[in-house]
C-alpha positions, -999 to +999 in steps of 0.1 A: -383+047+061-363+072+040-332+069+062-328+030+059-333+033+022-306+060+019-283+039+041-288+009+018-282+030-013-250+044+002-238+009+011-245-004-024-226+026-038-196+019-016-196-018-025-198-009-062-169+015-059-148-011-041-156-036-068-144-012-095-112-005-076-107-042-070-112-050-106-088-022-117-061-034-092-064-070-106-062-059-143-035-032-138-014-058-120-019-085-146-021-066-179-005-033-170-021+001-168-017+010-205-031-023-217-062-021-195-093-003-208-123+011-189-144-015-207-122-043-192-126-028-157-164-025-160-167-060-173-146-075-145-164-053-119-198-064-133-210-029-137-223-010-168-195+010-184-216+042-180-217+035-142-179+039-140-184+076-146-206+079-116-175+072-095-145+081-116-139+107-143-113+086-162-087+058-160-062+081-143-088+088-116-092+050-110-054+046-110-051+071-082-078+053-062-059+020-063-032+030-039-057+050-018-079+020-013-051-006-008-033+016+017-066+021+035-070-017+038-034-019+049-040+007+076-068-014+090-044-043+093-017-021+107-040-009+135-042-044+148-004-049+145+004-016+163-021-024+191+000-053+202+030-031+210+018+005+216+047+016+238+076+002+218+084+021+186+109-004+175+084-033+177+058-012+160+082-003+131+090-040+126+054-050+128+044-024+102+072-034+079+062-071+081+025-063+078+031-044+045+049-074+031+022-098+043-004-076+026+016-077-007+021-114-004-017-119+000-024-093-028+003-097-054-018-078-080-015-048-058+022-054-055+026-055-093+005-023-097+024-003-072+060-016-075+061-024-112+036+001-127+031+032-104+064+036-086+087+035-117+064+057-137+053+094-139+020+083-122+037+085-088+038+123-093+000+125-091-009+144-060-034+118-047-009+090-052+019+110-035-003+117-005-011+080-001+026+071-002+037+100+020+011+091+047+026+056+049+062+068+048+056+093+076+046+064+099+082+052+095+097+086+101+075+091+133+084+057+147+122+061+140+120+095+157+103+080+187+129+052+189+157+079+188+140+099+216+137+067+237+175+061+233+171+029+213+184+043+180+215+064+174+207+101+181+226+111+149+203+089+128+182+109+103+146+095+105+140+103+068+172+085+057+162+055+078+127+055+062+144+056+027+166+027+036+136+006+048+113+015+019+140+012-007+148-023+006+112-032+005+108-020-030+138-040-043+128-071-024+092-070-037+102-061-073+125-091-074+099-113-058+073-103-084+096-104-115+110-138-107+078-156-099+077-153-061+108-174-055+110-169-017+089-162+013+085-124+011+077-118+047+105-140+060+131-124+037+117-090+045+121-097+083+157-107+077+163-074+057+147-054+085+169-069+111+200-062+091+191-026+084+179-020+120+213-030+133+227+001+117+202+023+135+209+011+170+225+034+196 
């Protein structure tokens, strides 16, 4: 009997942590990090303020968890996208790029937190945030490298430069989309951007 009870307790703990991070993502995206208090987060997450400290030591700790959790959710989505084209690095790269934009479109609060709060600020220097970003960026580097090895991309192409071009384009496109009230279809415009950039990669 002890094992099922422990499992249930662990599940409740996981759900409560996810609620806290979800509430923080929403509030950071809508109010900004500086304007959001731990009390605000606890209230929206429907947990006692003291319970926050069972999971996070302070607001910066919660802030670091936001990209970790959102990238984790994105990776689950990317696994499905990559499974449809496992042998084609170009198709995988395009699928990942589009899937990220689709995730932002479905979760604009996350987009605001990352592109308008974390990315332009000193917070991005936090080791945990940097690891989450690097893990994502290195997927691009790996796929570009594989496309070069397959002869699809120019052999003189620097995979890190290609990644910077793609991620830089995504950042600009998303920031404008957020700042100007989502004036275009983010995924469609992102697909057009990808196709334009990828032409410069081709062998």
